[in-house]
N, C-alpha and C positions, 0 to 999 in steps of 0.2 A: 381132773386132768393133772397129771404129775409131770413137772418140767425138771430137767436136769441140765446143768451147764458146767463148763470149766471156770473155776474162779478167776476173777480179775487179778492182775499183778498190781500191787500197790506202788505208788510213787513215793511222795514224801511222807504219806500218812497211811495209817491202817485202813483197810476196807471195812466199812461198818454195815453195809447192806446193799440191797439191790431194789430198784424200782421196776416193776413189770407193767407194761401196757399191752392191752389186747383188744381186739374188736371182731365182731362178727362180719364176715365178708359180705359185701353189698349192703352194708348198713352205715350209719353215720355217727354211731355212739362209740366212744372209746372208754374202756374200763381200765382200772389200774389196781395194783396191789403192791405192797412194800413188805420186804422180808429182811431179816438180819443177814449176818455174814455167813450164809449157807450156800450150798451149790445144788439144792434141790428143794422144791416146794410143790404142794398140791393146790391147784386152783379149783374152787367149787362154785364161786359166785358168777352169776350171769352166763352160765353155760346151758345150752339146750342140746337135746339128742338130735343126731343127724344134721348138725350144723357145722359150718366151716369157720375157723378162727385163725387169726394171725397174731403171734406173740413176739415181743421184743423186750429186752431188758437193758438196764444201764446200771453201772456200779457207782456207789458214792463212798467217799472216805470221811474221816472224822472232821475234816474242815468243811464238809459240804460240797467238795469238788466232785464233779461227775465225769465219767468216762464217755467215750463215744458209744453209740448204740450197738448192740449185738446184731448179728444177722437175724433176719426174720424167719420165724418158724410157722409154717402153715399146716394145720391139721384139720381133720374132720372127725367129729365125735360119733361113736356108734349109736345105733338106735336103742340098744340095750347093753348093760354091762354084764348080764348073766346068761345071755342066750348062747346057743351053740356056735354062732357066727358073729363075731364082733369086728371082723376085718373088712374095711370098705374096699370096693373095686378101685382100680387105678383110674386116674383122671383121663377123660377123653382128650385126644390130642388133635391139633391142626384143624380146629373149627374154622370153616370158610363159608363164604356166600358164593353160590354159583351164579350163573347168568340170570339176570333179573328181567323178566318180561314186564308187561304193562302193569300187572296188579299183584304178582306173587313173587316170593323169593325162596330159594331152596338152600337150607343149611346142610352141610355135610361134615363129618369128622371121622377120625380114625377110631377103631374099636378099643374098648377098655378090656382089662383082664381082671379076674377075680379068683380067689382060692377055691370057691365053690362053683360060681358061674354067674355071668352077667345076665340079668333078666331083661333089662331095657334101659332107656335113657329118659331123663327128665329135661325138658327144654324150658328155659326161663327167659322172661323179658325183664330188663332192668332199666330204670329211668335215669340212671347216672347219679342219683342222690342216695336214696335209702329204701326204695320200694322195688322188690322183686316179685314177679307174678309167674306161677307155674302155668305155662300156656299149652303144654302138650306132654304126653307120655307115649313114647314110640318104642317098638321092639328093635328097630334097625338103626343105622347110622346116617339117616337123612331125615329131613323134615321140611315140608313145603308149607309156607304160611302166607296169608294175605299180607300185603305191605301195610305197616301201621300208619295210622293217621298222623299228620304233622302236629307236633306239640312243641312248647318251648323247651321241654326236657329232651334228653337223649333217648334213643331207641337201641339199646344194647341187648344182645342175646348171648346166653351161655348155656352149657349142657353139663349134666352130671349123670354118671352111670349109677345104676342101682342093682342090688342083688335080690335074691329071693326073700330075705328077711326084712328088706327095706333099708339096709345100709346104703348110703350114697357116697359117691366119690368127692374128692376135691373138684372144684369147677374147672371147666376148660377155659381157654382164653375167651375173650369177648369179641363179638363182631357187631357191626352196625348194618342195619337194613335201611335202604332209602325209604322215605315216607311217600305216601300218596299225595298228589296235588289235586286239589279240587279246582277244575276249570270253571270260572264264573260263567253263569248262564248269560248269554248276550241279551240285552234288552230287546223287546220286540220292536220291529221297525215302526217308526213314527207314522201315525195315521193323519197327521195334520202338518200344514206348512203355513207360516205367517210371513208376509212381506211388509215391512214398515218403511215408509218414505217421508222425509220432510219435504212437503210441497212448497213451503215458503218460510223464510226465517228472516227476522230483523232484530235489531237490538231490543231485547226485552220481550219478544213475542215469536210465535211460530204457529204454523198449520201443518198437520201431518195426516197421512192416511195409512191404514193397515188393512191388508187383505188376508183373510183366513181361508185356507183351502182344505177341503176334506179329501185326504189321500186314501181313505179307507174304502172298503167294499160295501159298507152299509151306510144308509143315510143317518145324519145326526139331527135329532129332533130337539132343538134347544141347545144353545151354545153360550159359553162365557169364555172370553179370552182375557188372560191375566198377564201383565208384564210389569217390570219395574224400571222406572227412569233412573239412569245412572247420574243425572244432573239434578238440578233443583227446579225442574219444570213443575208447573201447576196447571192442570186442565181447567179451562173456564167454560168450555162448551163442546158439544159434539153432535154428530149426526149419524144416522143409520144404525145406532146402537144406544143403549142406555149406559152412560159412563159414570163410574164412581171412582174416587181416589182416596186412599188412606195412606198418609205419608208419601212415600215414593211409589207405592204400588197402585196400579190402575187396573180396573176390571171393566171390560166392555161386554154387555149382555145384548143378545139379539132383541130386536123389536118384532112385532107380530108378523110383518110381511117377509122377513128374512130368517124366520125361526128355524126352518129346515135347510140343512146343507146336504144336497144330494151327493152321491159318490162322484168324485171329481168336480164337485161344485164349489163355489166360493161366495163369500160376501165381503164387501168393503165398507169400512166405517171410517170416520174422520174425527179428529180432535183439534181444537184450537186452545192455545194456552200462553202462559207467560213464563219467562225464566230470567235469572239474574246473573248467575255465574257460568252455567253450562247448559247447553241444549243437546248434549250427546244422545244419540238414539239408543233405545233399549236393545239388548243383545239376546234376550231369552224370553220365550213366550210359552204359555200352556193353554190348552183347549180343554175345558171341563176337567182340569186338574192333571192332564197328561201332557208331557213336554212335546213341543212341536219343533220341527226343523225351521231354520230361518233362511229366508232368501227367496 
């Protein structure tokens, strides 16, 4: 790649050289080269065929002072230096996103021109950092795509025209497609309900009952109700269930005679215990590991 420019005008001191920076479009690596007090140079490092690059340069003088940056020059390299056609098509213009229905989006753009003929267009998705993916090759100037999934990165799209030998144009402008949103699956309706009531409370002690109701369509053969005391209650005895407590978590298991909960059936058990600071009632219950409604 041979670059030519108009030499910088010196200020106090002689121009001693130029620093050139360049990068491949849609990448995050910047390359550099330094030359002396010339107005033309050939860049060979870090260049690939059929790729788009942007170049800028800055002049420096004998005191190390530097000028402002030059204008940016964007070019695309041919796919071959020796073939019959080394001229790329012109860049597609006016890339836009049409109306977006629920799950797809349509990109459209103005056609490119080429000295031999435009064969089609490459459509790319770019994550906004350094990864571009060719997502489609189309013959016309529209492309309909499923909406991309939501990611922490960006969902940018751009288009390049291509000719018969594979030369590609400078990229079009970029556009953004909205992402799909996954609607959380609502949890199934609860098939149980638990009602907890403090029947009696005094300083340091309490008696409470809990009724578990089968709201499902099938009988429950064997049940265990689990809840957590928000206070410092300790169960000392119980009835109509086998009661166990670990820390603040209490589990009440059926006894033989109330083992089966018929549809729309219920069982009531009771606990007696002590407390020191708080006898606040539990607010969450589960039946055989599944959450229950309360009340």
